[in-house]
N, C-alpha and C positions, 0 to 999 in steps of 0.2 A: 556720480561722474563729475570730474572737474570741468571748468569752463573750457579749458583747452581740449579740443577734440569733441566737445559737446555738440550734438545735433539739434539742441533746443533752439527753436525759432524765437528771435526777439525783434521787435519793431525797429526799423532803421530810418534815419532822416538824412537827407542829402545836405552836405555843407555847401553854402552859397558863396563860393570863392572863385574869382577869376583873376588871372594875372593882369597887371597893368602893362602899358606898352614897354616900359623899361624892363620889367620882369620877363615879359614875353620874349624880348630880344635876348636876354640872358639865358632863357630856357633853350632857345634855338642854338645858342653857342655852347651849351652844356653837352659835350661829347663824352659820354661815359664809355670806357672800354668794356668789353664783355666781362672781364674779371672784376671791374669796379661794380658793374651792374649786378653780377652774381653775388658779390660780397654784401651789397646793399639789400638785396632781396633776402639773403640769409639772415641778416641782422634784423630786418623788419619782421620776418617770419618768426624769429626767436622772440620778438616782442609781441607775438600773438596777432599779427596782421595776416589777413588772407587777401588774395587778389583775384580779379576776374578780368578777362579780356574778351571782347566780342564786338560785333558791329552794333553801333548805337543808332537805332532807327529814329529816335527822337532828335538827335543831333545830326543825323545823316552823315556819319563818319565812324571811324574806329573809336572804341571807348575802352578805358581802363578804370577799374574801381578798386578801392581798398577799404577794408573795414576791420575793426578790432573784433576778435572772437570774444564771446562772452559778454557780460554786462558790467565788468569792472574796468576802471581806468578812465583817463580823461576823454578819450575819443570813443568810448563805448556808446553804441547806439547810433553812430554816425557813419556816413559813407562819403569818401572823398573821390571825386571823379576827375579823369584826365581825358582829353580828346586829341585826335591827330588823324592824319591822312593814312597812316599805317598803324598796326598794333604797337610796334616799337616806339613810334613817335607819341602815341597816346600814353604809353607807359612812362616815357621820359617826361611828358607834361605832368602826369600824376605825381611822380616822384619829386619833380622840381617843386610842385605846389606844396607837398609835404615838407620839403626842406625850407621853403620860404616861411612856412608857418611854424618852423622849429618843432614840428611834431605835435603842436597844440592847436587843434582845429577849433574854429569858432562855433558857437551854438548855431543850430539850423535857422534860427530866426534873425541872425545877423548876416546881412548881404554885403559882400566885399567885391567890388569891381563889376564891370558890365560884361554880360555874356556876348561873345563874338558870334555873329551869324555864320561867317565863313571861317573855315579852318585855315590858319596861316602858320604852318609849321615848316 
């Protein structure tokens, strides 16, 4: 079976990346239309990313996560997270982080930015 559609479990590591104040302000101003959001999600899905949305009890907020399917490619084995007061804002935060990183996530042992205690979206 190919990596796409494979149910094989592989260990994942969280990317340690938080937006700085300037990036956070730009994220809040990033108003995607539903059509733009749909196009972006289709594009990323075609690039073998999968998404999860749910309440994040660790962050006490809504969470959105994305990871590359399989074990091939630059972001394989990594999870990028976004947070917000609503699922849509968490997804926006996640997709904005992915765009800031130009789709090339740092290794899990590289920490970028400080985690915000309160969600300010």
